[in-house]
C-alpha distance (Angstrom), angle and dihedral (degrees) to the residues before:
residue distance angle dihedral
X1 . . .
X2 3.81 . .
X3 3.77 115.9 .
X4 3.81 92.5 -118.9
X5 3.81 91.1 56.6
X6 3.80 91.9 47.2
X7 3.79 90.6 48.9
X8 3.81 91.7 48.0
X9 3.81 91.8 50.8
X10 3.81 93.0 44.6
X11 3.80 89.7 51.3
X12 3.81 104.1 40.4
X13 3.82 106.4 23.6
X14 3.84 95.7 73.4
X15 3.81 89.3 51.7
X16 3.81 92.6 48.0
X17 3.80 92.3 48.1
X18 3.79 92.4 47.5
X19 3.81 91.3 49.0
X20 3.79 87.8 52.7
X21 3.80 89.1 50.6
X22 3.81 91.2 52.8
X23 3.80 91.8 54.4
X24 3.81 92.3 41.1
X25 3.79 90.0 56.0
X26 3.80 88.7 48.0
X27 3.82 88.6 56.3
X28 3.80 93.1 61.4
X29 3.79 108.2 101.1
X30 3.79 96.1 -142.7
X31 3.78 121.3 5.0
X32 3.82 107.8 -145.8
X33 3.80 99.7 -136.8
X34 3.78 121.4 144.0
X35 3.79 103.0 -131.4
X36 3.78 101.9 -160.2
X37 3.81 98.5 -175.6
X38 3.79 139.7 32.8
X39 3.77 115.1 -80.5
X40 3.80 93.2 13.1
X41 3.79 88.0 133.7
X42 3.82 89.5 57.9
X43 3.79 89.5 51.6
X44 3.81 89.3 52.6
X45 3.81 90.5 49.0
X46 3.79 89.9 50.8
X47 3.79 92.3 48.8
X48 3.80 92.1 47.5
X49 3.80 91.9 53.6
X50 3.82 93.7 39.2
X51 3.81 86.1 64.2
X52 3.81 92.3 42.3
X53 3.82 92.8 52.7
X54 3.81 91.0 44.2
X55 3.83 90.2 55.7
X56 3.80 91.9 42.5
X57 3.81 92.3 52.4
X58 3.80 88.9 48.8
X59 3.79 89.8 55.4
X60 3.81 96.6 40.7
X61 3.79 95.2 49.5
X62 3.79 91.8 55.1
X63 3.81 91.6 58.1
X64 3.82 101.3 27.1
X65 3.79 98.5 42.7
X66 3.81 92.0 132.1
X67 3.83 94.0 55.7
X68 3.76 123.3 94.4
X69 3.78 118.4 -96.7
X70 3.80 90.5 -114.7
X71 3.81 93.1 55.3
X72 3.79 92.5 47.0
X73 3.80 92.7 47.8
X74 3.81 92.3 47.1
X75 3.80 90.8 50.2
X76 3.80 90.1 48.8
X77 3.79 92.0 50.5
X78 3.81 92.4 46.9
X79 3.81 91.1 52.6
X80 3.81 91.5 45.8
X81 3.80 91.5 49.3
X82 3.81 90.6 51.2
X83 3.81 91.6 49.3
X84 3.82 92.3 45.2
X85 3.81 91.6 51.3
X86 3.81 91.0 46.2
X87 3.81 90.1 48.4
X88 3.81 93.2 49.9
X89 3.80 91.1 45.1
X90 3.79 90.0 50.8
X91 3.81 91.5 49.3
X92 3.81 89.5 54.3
X93 3.83 90.2 66.0
X94 3.81 96.8 42.6
X95 3.83 110.3 98.5
X96 3.80 111.1 -114.3
X97 3.82 93.6 18.7
X98 3.76 129.8 95.1
X99 3.75 135.1 -160.2
X100 3.78 125.2 -126.9
X101 3.78 131.1 -177.2
X102 3.82 86.3 -145.0
X103 3.80 88.7 63.0
X104 3.81 88.8 55.9
X105 3.81 89.3 49.3
X106 3.82 89.7 52.0
X107 3.82 88.5 47.9
X108 3.80 90.8 53.9
X109 3.80 94.2 46.2
X110 3.80 89.3 52.8
X111 3.80 90.9 45.7
X112 3.79 94.2 50.6
X113 3.80 90.2 50.5
X114 3.82 93.0 45.0
X115 3.79 94.2 49.2
X116 3.79 93.2 46.1
X117 3.80 92.1 48.2
X118 3.80 90.7 49.1
X119 3.77 92.9 47.7
X120 3.77 92.4 46.0
X121 3.79 93.4 50.1
X122 3.81 103.5 34.2
X123 3.80 110.3 8.0
X124 3.77 101.3 87.8
X125 3.80 92.4 42.6
X126 3.82 92.8 50.1
X127 3.79 92.6 48.4
X128 3.81 92.0 51.0
X129 3.80 91.3 48.4
X130 3.82 91.8 50.1
X131 3.81 91.7 47.3
X132 3.81 89.9 53.0
X133 3.80 90.8 47.1
X134 3.82 91.3 50.9
X135 3.80 91.4 48.7
X136 3.80 91.3 49.1
X137 3.80 92.1 48.9
X138 3.81 89.9 48.6
X139 3.80 89.8 52.8
X140 3.78 96.4 -111.5
X141 3.76 121.7 131.5
X142 3.82 112.8 -104.3
X143 3.79 115.4 -106.7
């Protein structure tokens, strides 16, 4: 398999599979989870979208390495918001499930944290690696 295909799959497949998992979980009529404290469901929503945004940032930074951090983060948050709204809308038509704007808020809080953690830990390193790769492919000596 060509390297570009392998790289594409390695970058985007985890995100696609996780997105499928989010909607699969939303299809379950009643998730049997013992929520032992108030707002535990919001914590789970936040965690779910923390991971989603982390994977999305991983994918975005491999193709948008030459964009500013602000643009990449805003794009990430826009995509997450669209998915969160779609997820909540979908849950509203699943028997036994309900939709709540507060769930979408929890999703976004988790996503903001996940994307910022990813960027803080990996963002600068990924951008430098991509810059070196672009210079090498252009025939310039890496800096």
